[in-house]
BABADO-197056 format. One record per residue (C-alpha): residue number from 1; residue in one letter; x, y, z. Coordinates in nm, 4 decimals, m for minus. Last residue first. Layout:
N
+-----+---+----------+----------+----------+
!   k ! r !     east !    north !       up !
+-----+---+----------+----------+----------+
! NUM ! A !        X !        Y !        Z !
...
+-----+---+----------+----------+----------+
//
This chain:
351
+-----+---+----------+----------+----------+
!   k ! r !     east !    north !       up !
+-----+---+----------+----------+----------+
! 351 ! X !  19.4217 !   7.7320 ! m11.3764 !
! 350 ! X !  19.7772 !   7.7245 ! m11.4539 !
! 349 ! X !  19.9301 !   8.0774 ! m11.3966 !
! 348 ! X !  20.1486 !   8.1864 ! m11.7157 !
! 347 ! X !  20.5203 !   8.1980 ! m11.6449 !
! 346 ! X !  20.6772 !   8.6045 ! m11.5357 !
! 345 ! X !  20.7679 !   8.5631 ! m11.1769 !
! 344 ! X !  20.9161 !   8.2857 ! m11.2670 !
! 343 ! X !  21.1264 !   8.4227 ! m11.5782 !
! 342 ! X !  21.1741 !   8.6789 ! m11.3449 !
! 341 ! X !  21.2944 !   8.5041 ! m11.1207 !
! 340 ! X !  21.5332 !   8.2963 ! m11.2852 !
! 339 ! X !  21.6545 !   8.6184 ! m11.4882 !
! 338 ! X !  21.7074 !   8.7811 ! m11.1023 !
! 337 ! X !  21.9441 !   8.4967 ! m11.0007 !
! 336 ! X !  22.1423 !   8.5126 ! m11.3041 !
! 335 ! X !  22.2238 !   8.8128 ! m11.2083 !
! 334 ! X !  22.3166 !   8.8478 ! m10.8692 !
! 333 ! X !  22.7236 !   8.6900 ! m11.0115 !
! 332 ! X !  22.6577 !   9.0189 ! m11.1635 !
! 331 ! X !  22.5859 !   9.2397 ! m10.9151 !
! 330 ! X !  22.9292 !   9.1268 ! m10.7112 !
! 329 ! X !  22.9538 !   9.0458 ! m10.3273 !
! 328 ! X !  23.1655 !   9.1501 ! m10.1528 !
! 327 ! X !  23.3152 !   9.4011 ! m10.3214 !
! 326 ! X !  22.9365 !   9.5003 ! m10.4066 !
! 325 ! X !  22.8800 !   9.5442 ! m10.0642 !
! 324 ! X !  22.7516 !   9.2347 !  m9.8737 !
! 323 ! X !  22.5210 !   9.0526 !  m9.8197 !
! 322 ! X !  22.2468 !   9.0029 ! m10.1364 !
! 321 ! X !  21.9491 !   9.0049 ! m10.0448 !
! 320 ! X !  21.7110 !   8.8230 ! m10.3864 !
! 319 ! X !  21.2995 !   8.8508 ! m10.4081 !
! 318 ! X !  21.0960 !   8.6201 ! m10.5918 !
! 317 ! X !  21.1919 !   8.2533 ! m10.5691 !
! 316 ! X !  20.9227 !   8.0225 ! m10.6365 !
! 315 ! X !  21.1010 !   7.6996 ! m10.5915 !
! 314 ! X !  21.1445 !   7.4666 ! m10.9402 !
! 313 ! X !  21.4506 !   7.7722 ! m11.0952 !
! 312 ! X !  21.6205 !   7.7294 ! m10.7942 !
! 311 ! X !  21.7452 !   7.3710 ! m10.8217 !
! 310 ! X !  21.7937 !   7.3841 ! m11.2365 !
! 309 ! X !  21.9823 !   7.7377 ! m11.1692 !
! 308 ! X !  22.2562 !   7.4786 ! m10.8482 !
! 307 ! X !  22.2644 !   7.2357 ! m11.1008 !
! 306 ! X !  22.4027 !   7.4155 ! m11.3994 !
! 305 ! X !  22.6615 !   7.5835 ! m11.1624 !
! 304 ! X !  22.6288 !   7.9569 ! m11.0643 !
! 303 ! X !  23.0020 !   8.0890 ! m11.1966 !
! 302 ! X !  23.1890 !   8.4051 ! m10.9594 !
! 301 ! X !  22.9717 !   8.1405 ! m10.7132 !
! 300 ! X !  22.7954 !   8.3105 ! m10.4711 !
! 299 ! X !  22.6841 !   8.1087 ! m10.1333 !
! 298 ! X !  22.3229 !   8.0163 ! m10.1135 !
! 297 ! X !  22.1657 !   8.1189 !  m9.7347 !
! 296 ! X !  21.7804 !   8.0456 !  m9.7073 !
! 295 ! X !  21.5198 !   8.2027 !  m9.6184 !
! 294 ! X !  21.2630 !   8.0728 !  m9.2928 !
! 293 ! X !  21.1197 !   8.4738 !  m9.3380 !
! 292 ! X !  21.2750 !   8.5482 !  m8.9769 !
! 291 ! X !  21.5402 !   8.2581 !  m9.0376 !
! 290 ! X !  21.7405 !   8.5143 !  m9.2788 !
! 289 ! X !  21.7548 !   8.7645 !  m9.0793 !
! 288 ! X !  21.9020 !   8.5657 !  m8.7644 !
! 287 ! X !  22.1442 !   8.3932 !  m9.0499 !
! 286 ! X !  22.3121 !   8.7112 !  m9.1340 !
! 285 ! X !  22.5338 !   8.8551 !  m8.9360 !
! 284 ! X !  22.7060 !   8.5135 !  m8.9952 !
! 283 ! X !  22.6514 !   8.5195 !  m9.3671 !
! 282 ! X !  22.8436 !   8.8503 !  m9.3788 !
! 281 ! X !  23.1628 !   8.6931 !  m9.2238 !
! 280 ! X !  23.0765 !   8.4486 !  m9.5490 !
! 279 ! X !  23.5382 !   8.5418 !  m9.6782 !
! 278 ! X !  23.4762 !   8.2843 !  m9.9681 !
! 277 ! X !  23.1595 !   8.2193 ! m10.0489 !
! 276 ! X !  23.0070 !   8.4994 ! m10.0203 !
! 275 ! X !  22.6685 !   8.5701 !  m9.9513 !
! 274 ! X !  22.2845 !   8.5669 ! m10.0757 !
! 273 ! X !  22.0355 !   8.5459 !  m9.9309 !
! 272 ! X !  21.6917 !   8.3886 ! m10.0658 !
! 271 ! X !  21.3503 !   8.4829 ! m10.0650 !
! 270 ! X !  21.0261 !   8.3067 ! m10.2137 !
! 269 ! X !  21.2500 !   8.0407 ! m10.1259 !
! 268 ! X !  21.0817 !   7.8965 !  m9.7878 !
! 267 ! X !  21.2574 !   7.6570 !  m9.5774 !
! 266 ! X !  21.1955 !   7.2527 !  m9.4097 !
! 265 ! X !  21.0091 !   7.1258 !  m9.7741 !
! 264 ! X !  21.4181 !   7.1797 !  m9.8930 !
! 263 ! X !  21.6429 !   7.0599 !  m9.6633 !
! 262 ! X !  21.7627 !   6.7836 !  m9.7932 !
! 261 ! X !  21.7953 !   6.9385 ! m10.0915 !
! 260 ! X !  21.9346 !   7.2591 !  m9.9710 !
! 259 ! X !  22.1862 !   7.1136 !  m9.8487 !
! 258 ! X !  22.3325 !   6.9394 ! m10.0922 !
! 257 ! X !  22.3123 !   7.2530 ! m10.3048 !
! 256 ! X !  22.5111 !   7.4641 ! m10.0259 !
! 255 ! X !  22.8118 !   7.1433 !  m9.9982 !
! 254 ! X !  22.8321 !   7.1351 ! m10.4363 !
! 253 ! X !  22.9052 !   7.5618 ! m10.3624 !
! 252 ! X !  23.1784 !   7.4032 ! m10.0955 !
! 251 ! X !  23.2825 !   7.1759 ! m10.3639 !
! 250 ! X !  23.3173 !   6.8017 ! m10.3840 !
! 249 ! X !  22.9498 !   6.7930 ! m10.2469 !
! 248 ! X !  22.8892 !   6.6768 !  m9.8867 !
! 247 ! X !  22.5456 !   6.6006 !  m9.6787 !
! 246 ! X !  22.5520 !   6.3624 !  m9.4547 !
! 245 ! X !  22.2734 !   6.2160 !  m9.2809 !
! 244 ! X !  22.2594 !   6.0534 !  m8.9007 !
! 243 ! X !  21.9673 !   5.8380 !  m8.8060 !
! 242 ! X !  21.9874 !   5.8512 !  m8.4090 !
! 241 ! X !  22.3330 !   5.9110 !  m8.1907 !
! 240 ! X !  22.6635 !   6.0288 !  m8.3263 !
! 239 ! X !  23.0038 !   5.7939 !  m8.3329 !
! 238 ! X !  22.9715 !   5.6319 !  m8.6515 !
! 237 ! X !  22.9898 !   5.9334 !  m8.8339 !
! 236 ! X !  23.2527 !   6.0591 !  m8.6533 !
! 235 ! X !  23.4954 !   5.8124 !  m8.7533 !
! 234 ! X !  23.3816 !   5.8272 !  m9.0940 !
! 233 ! X !  23.5788 !   6.1957 !  m9.0899 !
! 232 ! X !  23.4190 !   6.5380 !  m9.0668 !
! 231 ! X !  23.6584 !   6.7741 !  m9.2538 !
! 230 ! X !  23.7872 !   6.5566 !  m9.5949 !
! 229 ! X !  23.5040 !   6.3212 !  m9.5274 !
! 228 ! X !  23.2630 !   6.5179 !  m9.7227 !
! 227 ! X !  23.0771 !   6.8160 !  m9.5579 !
! 226 ! X !  22.7998 !   6.8540 !  m9.3246 !
! 225 ! X !  22.7049 !   6.5961 !  m9.1158 !
! 224 ! X !  22.3416 !   6.5955 !  m8.9921 !
! 223 ! X !  22.2611 !   6.3983 !  m8.6084 !
! 222 ! X !  21.8818 !   6.3039 !  m8.6405 !
! 221 ! X !  21.6820 !   6.1310 !  m8.3797 !
! 220 ! X !  21.8135 !   6.3139 !  m8.0003 !
! 219 ! X !  21.6221 !   6.2506 !  m7.7143 !
! 218 ! X !  21.8058 !   6.0819 !  m7.4699 !
! 217 ! X !  22.1105 !   6.3878 !  m7.4860 !
! 216 ! X !  22.3471 !   6.3799 !  m7.2052 !
! 215 ! X !  22.6026 !   6.1610 !  m7.3952 !
! 214 ! X !  22.5134 !   6.4062 !  m7.6774 !
! 213 ! X !  22.6961 !   6.7349 !  m7.4352 !
! 212 ! X !  23.0366 !   6.4561 !  m7.3118 !
! 211 ! X !  23.0723 !   6.3888 !  m7.7308 !
! 210 ! X !  23.0752 !   6.7210 !  m7.7675 !
! 209 ! X !  23.2676 !   6.8337 !  m7.4626 !
! 208 ! X !  23.5520 !   6.5269 !  m7.5550 !
! 207 ! X !  23.6195 !   6.6190 !  m7.9183 !
! 206 ! X !  23.4602 !   6.3996 !  m8.1890 !
! 205 ! X !  23.7087 !   6.2046 !  m8.3780 !
! 204 ! X !  23.8799 !   6.2889 !  m8.6853 !
! 203 ! X !  23.8125 !   6.5948 !  m8.8374 !
! 202 ! X !  23.7501 !   6.7971 !  m8.5036 !
! 201 ! X !  23.4327 !   6.8796 !  m8.4224 !
! 200 ! X !  23.1534 !   7.1796 !  m8.4225 !
! 199 ! X !  22.8372 !   7.1386 !  m8.2978 !
! 198 ! X !  22.5196 !   7.2989 !  m8.4395 !
! 197 ! X !  22.2085 !   7.3620 !  m8.2904 !
! 196 ! X !  21.8778 !   7.2604 !  m8.4183 !
! 195 ! X !  21.6193 !   7.5351 !  m8.3752 !
! 194 ! X !  21.4492 !   7.4334 !  m8.7021 !
! 193 ! X !  21.4671 !   7.7850 !  m8.7891 !
! 192 ! X !  21.8645 !   7.8350 !  m8.6855 !
! 191 ! X !  21.9146 !   7.4974 !  m8.8265 !
! 190 ! X !  21.8216 !   7.6285 !  m9.1812 !
! 189 ! X !  21.9768 !   7.9364 !  m9.1550 !
! 188 ! X !  22.2911 !   7.8189 !  m9.0064 !
! 187 ! X !  22.2551 !   7.4638 !  m9.2785 !
! 186 ! X !  22.5079 !   7.6077 !  m9.5631 !
! 185 ! X !  22.6898 !   7.8803 !  m9.3381 !
! 184 ! X !  22.7993 !   7.5088 !  m9.1619 !
! 183 ! X !  23.0161 !   7.4409 !  m9.4263 !
! 182 ! X !  23.1917 !   7.7499 !  m9.5155 !
! 181 ! X !  23.3235 !   7.7607 !  m9.1012 !
! 180 ! X !  23.6404 !   7.8288 !  m9.1575 !
! 179 ! X !  23.9045 !   7.5403 !  m9.0564 !
! 178 ! X !  23.8735 !   7.3158 !  m8.6612 !
! 177 ! X !  23.5257 !   7.3920 !  m8.6367 !
! 176 ! X !  23.4136 !   7.1080 !  m8.9502 !
! 175 ! X !  23.0464 !   7.0693 !  m8.9202 !
! 174 ! X !  22.7867 !   6.8899 !  m8.7103 !
! 173 ! X !  22.4351 !   6.9119 !  m8.7147 !
! 172 ! X !  22.1777 !   6.8036 !  m8.4121 !
! 171 ! X !  21.8312 !   6.6845 !  m8.3886 !
! 170 ! X !  21.5347 !   6.6054 !  m8.0998 !
! 169 ! X !  21.6682 !   6.9609 !  m7.9299 !
! 168 ! X !  21.3359 !   7.0741 !  m7.7486 !
! 167 ! X !  21.4750 !   7.3952 !  m7.7364 !
! 166 ! X !  21.3939 !   7.6084 !  m7.4095 !
! 165 ! X !  21.6171 !   7.8642 !  m7.2926 !
! 164 ! X !  21.7982 !   7.6225 !  m7.1303 !
! 163 ! X !  21.8175 !   7.3732 !  m7.4252 !
! 162 ! X !  21.9159 !   7.6474 !  m7.6558 !
! 161 ! X !  22.2071 !   7.7774 !  m7.3322 !
! 160 ! X !  22.2699 !   7.3925 !  m7.4047 !
! 159 ! X !  22.3366 !   7.4218 !  m7.7782 !
! 158 ! X !  22.5721 !   7.7350 !  m7.7314 !
! 157 ! X !  22.7668 !   7.5667 !  m7.4219 !
! 156 ! X !  22.8377 !   7.3476 !  m7.6917 !
! 155 ! X !  22.9289 !   7.4937 !  m7.9628 !
! 154 ! X !  23.2166 !   7.6492 !  m7.6903 !
! 153 ! X !  23.2947 !   7.3692 !  m7.6146 !
! 152 ! X !  23.4162 !   7.3209 !  m7.9356 !
! 151 ! X !  23.5220 !   7.6378 !  m8.0708 !
! 150 ! X !  23.8192 !   7.6710 !  m7.7510 !
! 149 ! X !  23.8511 !   7.6748 !  m7.3779 !
! 148 ! X !  23.4426 !   7.8073 !  m7.3666 !
! 147 ! X !  23.2778 !   8.1585 !  m7.4572 !
! 146 ! X !  22.9470 !   8.1486 !  m7.4012 !
! 145 ! X !  22.9769 !   8.4803 !  m7.1624 !
! 144 ! X !  22.5902 !   8.6049 !  m7.1360 !
! 143 ! X !  22.6762 !   8.9955 !  m7.0944 !
! 142 ! X !  22.3784 !   9.2260 !  m6.8856 !
! 141 ! X !  22.3275 !   9.6226 !  m7.0437 !
! 140 ! X !  22.2809 !   9.9229 !  m6.8497 !
! 139 ! X !  22.5130 !  10.0549 !  m7.1388 !
! 138 ! X !  22.8106 !  10.0717 !  m6.8421 !
! 137 ! X !  22.7944 !   9.6822 !  m6.8820 !
! 136 ! X !  22.8649 !   9.6807 !  m7.1951 !
! 135 ! X !  23.1556 !   9.9265 !  m7.1815 !
! 134 ! X !  23.2541 !   9.6641 !  m6.9089 !
! 133 ! X !  23.2628 !   9.3323 !  m7.2070 !
! 132 ! X !  23.4731 !   9.5854 !  m7.4036 !
! 131 ! X !  23.7484 !   9.6038 !  m7.1195 !
! 130 ! X !  23.6859 !   9.2790 !  m7.0350 !
! 129 ! X !  23.8063 !   9.1760 !  m7.4775 !
! 128 ! X !  23.6613 !   8.9975 !  m7.6781 !
! 127 ! X !  23.9214 !   8.7728 !  m7.8438 !
! 126 ! X !  24.1607 !   8.6076 !  m7.5125 !
! 125 ! X !  23.8218 !   8.7331 !  m7.3284 !
! 124 ! X !  23.5818 !   8.4491 !  m7.4554 !
! 123 ! X !  23.3664 !   8.4710 !  m7.7512 !
! 122 ! X !  23.0292 !   8.3668 !  m7.7989 !
! 121 ! X !  22.9399 !   8.6985 !  m7.6592 !
! 120 ! X !  22.5328 !   8.6727 !  m7.5366 !
! 119 ! X !  22.4166 !   8.9969 !  m7.5035 !
! 118 ! X !  22.0956 !   9.0613 !  m7.2001 !
! 117 ! X !  21.9103 !   9.3170 !  m7.1540 !
! 116 ! X !  21.8636 !   9.4943 !  m7.4667 !
! 115 ! X !  21.8710 !   9.8473 !  m7.5487 !
! 114 ! X !  21.8428 !   9.8553 !  m7.9662 !
! 113 ! X !  21.9489 !  10.1716 !  m8.0415 !
! 112 ! X !  22.2370 !  10.2184 !  m7.7745 !
! 111 ! X !  22.3412 !   9.8679 !  m7.9116 !
! 110 ! X !  22.3421 !  10.0064 !  m8.2586 !
! 109 ! X !  22.5777 !  10.2447 !  m8.2089 !
! 108 ! X !  22.8284 !   9.9959 !  m7.9987 !
! 107 ! X !  22.8269 !   9.7887 !  m8.2722 !
! 106 ! X !  22.8661 !  10.0717 !  m8.5214 !
! 105 ! X !  23.1287 !  10.1318 !  m8.3296 !
! 104 ! X !  23.3059 !   9.8786 !  m8.2318 !
! 103 ! X !  23.3081 !   9.7688 !  m7.9019 !
! 102 ! X !  23.6888 !   9.8856 !  m7.6582 !
! 101 ! X !  23.9623 !   9.7360 !  m7.5898 !
! 100 ! X !  24.0561 !   9.5849 !  m8.0058 !
!  99 ! X !  23.9685 !   9.2841 !  m8.0973 !
!  98 ! X !  23.6823 !   9.3171 !  m8.3143 !
!  97 ! X !  23.2931 !   9.3376 !  m8.2416 !
!  96 ! X !  22.9867 !   9.1772 !  m8.4117 !
!  95 ! X !  22.6321 !   9.2187 !  m8.4150 !
!  94 ! X !  22.4180 !   8.9427 !  m8.4139 !
!  93 ! X !  22.0086 !   9.0159 !  m8.3925 !
!  92 ! X !  21.8199 !   8.8701 !  m8.1678 !
!  91 ! X !  21.4676 !   8.6608 !  m8.1594 !
!  90 ! X !  21.6108 !   8.3953 !  m7.8962 !
!  89 ! X !  21.5977 !   8.1345 !  m8.0857 !
!  88 ! X !  21.6651 !   8.3034 !  m8.3495 !
!  87 ! X !  22.0049 !   8.4501 !  m8.2403 !
!  86 ! X !  22.0801 !   8.0456 !  m8.0755 !
!  85 ! X !  22.0818 !   7.9113 !  m8.4462 !
!  84 ! X !  22.2745 !   8.1376 !  m8.5394 !
!  83 ! X !  22.5501 !   8.1755 !  m8.3151 !
!  82 ! X !  22.6596 !   7.7756 !  m8.3560 !
!  81 ! X !  22.9481 !   7.8757 !  m8.5961 !
!  80 ! X !  23.0591 !   8.1858 !  m8.4247 !
!  79 ! X !  23.3610 !   8.1314 !  m8.2844 !
!  78 ! X !  23.4701 !   7.9437 !  m8.6061 !
!  77 ! X !  23.5107 !   8.2923 !  m8.6932 !
!  76 ! X !  23.7896 !   8.4158 !  m8.4909 !
!  75 ! X !  24.1165 !   8.3967 !  m8.7764 !
!  74 ! X !  23.9198 !   8.5864 !  m8.9446 !
!  73 ! X !  23.7393 !   8.8692 !  m8.6955 !
!  72 ! X !  23.3912 !   9.0341 !  m8.6981 !
!  71 ! X !  23.4110 !   8.8125 !  m8.3219 !
!  70 ! X !  23.0484 !   8.7699 !  m8.2016 !
!  69 ! X !  22.7353 !   8.9769 !  m8.0122 !
!  68 ! X !  22.4217 !   8.8264 !  m7.9763 !
!  67 ! X !  22.1601 !   9.0514 !  m7.9153 !
!  66 ! X !  21.8381 !   9.0195 !  m7.6420 !
!  65 ! X !  21.5158 !   9.2468 !  m7.5213 !
!  64 ! X !  21.4514 !   9.3879 !  m7.8480 !
!  63 ! X !  21.4163 !   9.7369 !  m7.8818 !
!  62 ! X !  21.2691 !   9.8198 !  m8.2502 !
!  61 ! X !  21.3600 !   9.8319 !  m8.5998 !
!  60 ! X !  21.5064 !   9.4804 !  m8.5469 !
!  59 ! X !  21.5162 !   9.2586 !  m8.9118 !
!  58 ! X !  21.6838 !   9.5604 !  m9.1355 !
!  57 ! X !  21.7768 !   9.7320 !  m8.8289 !
!  56 ! X !  22.0394 !   9.4272 !  m8.7124 !
!  55 ! X !  22.1508 !   9.4021 !  m9.0290 !
!  54 ! X !  22.2579 !   9.7164 !  m9.0825 !
!  53 ! X !  22.4230 !   9.6503 !  m8.7969 !
!  52 ! X !  22.6352 !   9.3156 !  m8.9256 !
!  51 ! X !  22.6864 !   9.5670 !  m9.2496 !
!  50 ! X !  22.8566 !   9.8255 !  m9.0228 !
!  49 ! X !  23.0676 !   9.5851 !  m8.8577 !
!  48 ! X !  23.1489 !   9.3246 !  m9.2047 !
!  47 ! X !  23.2954 !   9.6460 !  m9.3352 !
!  46 ! X !  23.2289 !   9.9530 !  m9.5288 !
!  45 ! X !  22.8198 !   9.8742 !  m9.5235 !
!  44 ! X !  22.6739 !   9.5851 !  m9.7159 !
!  43 ! X !  22.2207 !   9.5392 !  m9.7384 !
!  42 ! X !  22.1834 !   9.4988 ! m10.0905 !
!  41 ! X !  21.8162 !   9.4054 ! m10.2381 !
!  40 ! X !  21.6589 !   9.2563 ! m10.5295 !
!  39 ! X !  21.3395 !   9.2151 ! m10.6551 !
!  38 ! X !  21.1795 !   9.0494 ! m10.9067 !
!  37 ! X !  21.0215 !   9.2160 ! m11.2097 !
!  36 ! X !  20.6767 !   9.0909 ! m11.3703 !
!  35 ! X !  20.6678 !   9.1933 ! m11.7385 !
!  34 ! X !  20.2779 !   9.3111 ! m11.9162 !
!  33 ! X !  20.3451 !   9.1132 ! m12.2928 !
!  32 ! X !  20.0039 !   8.9652 ! m12.2300 !
!  31 ! X !  19.8245 !   9.1428 ! m12.0638 !
!  30 ! X !  19.8106 !   9.4526 ! m12.3518 !
!  29 ! X !  19.9794 !   9.7377 ! m12.2121 !
!  28 ! X !  19.8179 !  10.0338 ! m12.1072 !
!  27 ! X !  19.9624 !  10.3348 ! m12.1972 !
!  26 ! X !  19.7689 !  10.6545 ! m11.9498 !
!  25 ! X !  19.6029 !  10.8765 ! m12.1306 !
!  24 ! X !  19.6659 !  11.2241 ! m12.0180 !
!  23 ! X !  19.9474 !  11.3819 ! m12.2634 !
!  22 ! X !  19.8475 !  11.2330 ! m12.5503 !
!  21 ! X !  19.4423 !  11.3281 ! m12.5431 !
!  20 ! X !  19.5506 !  11.5911 ! m12.4144 !
!  19 ! X !  19.7044 !  11.7031 ! m12.7239 !
!  18 ! X !  19.4238 !  11.4897 ! m12.8975 !
!  17 ! X !  19.1712 !  11.7808 ! m12.7774 !
!  16 ! X !  19.3884 !  12.0973 ! m12.8618 !
!  15 ! X !  19.4113 !  12.0617 ! m13.2026 !
!  14 ! X !  19.0403 !  11.9292 ! m13.2577 !
!  13 ! X !  19.0016 !  12.2882 ! m13.0434 !
!  12 ! X !  19.1836 !  12.3918 ! m13.3072 !
!  11 ! X !  18.9541 !  12.2851 ! m13.6246 !
!  10 ! X !  18.6577 !  12.3530 ! m13.4876 !
!   9 ! X !  18.8197 !  12.7390 ! m13.4725 !
!   8 ! X !  18.9110 !  12.7628 ! m13.7842 !
!   7 ! X !  18.5861 !  12.6245 ! m13.9251 !
!   6 ! X !  18.3694 !  12.9003 ! m13.7195 !
!   5 ! X !  18.6364 !  13.2023 ! m13.9069 !
!   4 ! X !  18.5925 !  13.0590 ! m14.2139 !
!   3 ! X !  18.2023 !  12.9790 ! m14.2074 !
!   2 ! X !  18.1576 !  13.3479 ! m14.1037 !
!   1 ! X !  18.0705 !  13.4231 ! m13.7080 !
+-----+---+----------+----------+----------+
//
């Protein structure tokens, strides 16, 4: 082989080697430019009933002994105000149904998958119809009715059920039950984590059923009032047992922040659940799911306040879970939280 041919072969081999090198060698970034990105998840269906079913699938992949069933209709959501702590005590998901003569189809399908032995129903038969309850029985599930004469008595029935299940009640949460339960949502996953019952109240005085219940509880050391005097009056605060704490703000979003600050050592911020602060039905179903990881629920805002962003920056926020579809919690609402999480993830660790 002459010298010219050998040189051509050598050049060809070098070209192949360089090509293979560019194809197979991994691109290695410098350590100081590597970015750790937080994760965000969305749990949402076509409506609140499918969303609740998807939450159950997320947190309960296997069969479970118990399920809590609440009304998912906007005019009766207050009945579910106290359901979260009970569900957490039972280690059970919350499913929703409507006021029709039969179970919502998403809910029935999920009950067939979960195969619970008992279902705890947080509304009376005026809301969840007797025919729907008969349908539950036909599935081999025993219904436990907790619905009372009104939302106040229902909250007491739920608290008493928690005690019957072994909860050591030394603290209570009191929130407005005469209006939409948005303030209760700010504390619901926290109360669920700590096994604190949530009691509903009117604005100007404790309802008789709530007052009677508190009169039978001698070991209560702390009472937590959620909301300002416009929703829970000072007369109620003065009638509560133990040391009374009030968490409130100018808006429901401010109240949400004050609650998070007040219980900051009781929850973990690696994961936060973001729920719509206007419709809030998805947050009700999300309470026991959030409680599984001792996570808080944050009410979504079109424009996050500087105070909320500063508060979240102080915690190790790594994972954001949106409760509901994009029509409920929009992607652009999550973006500032993801930015905060990414910034925290990339901060240098002090040796």
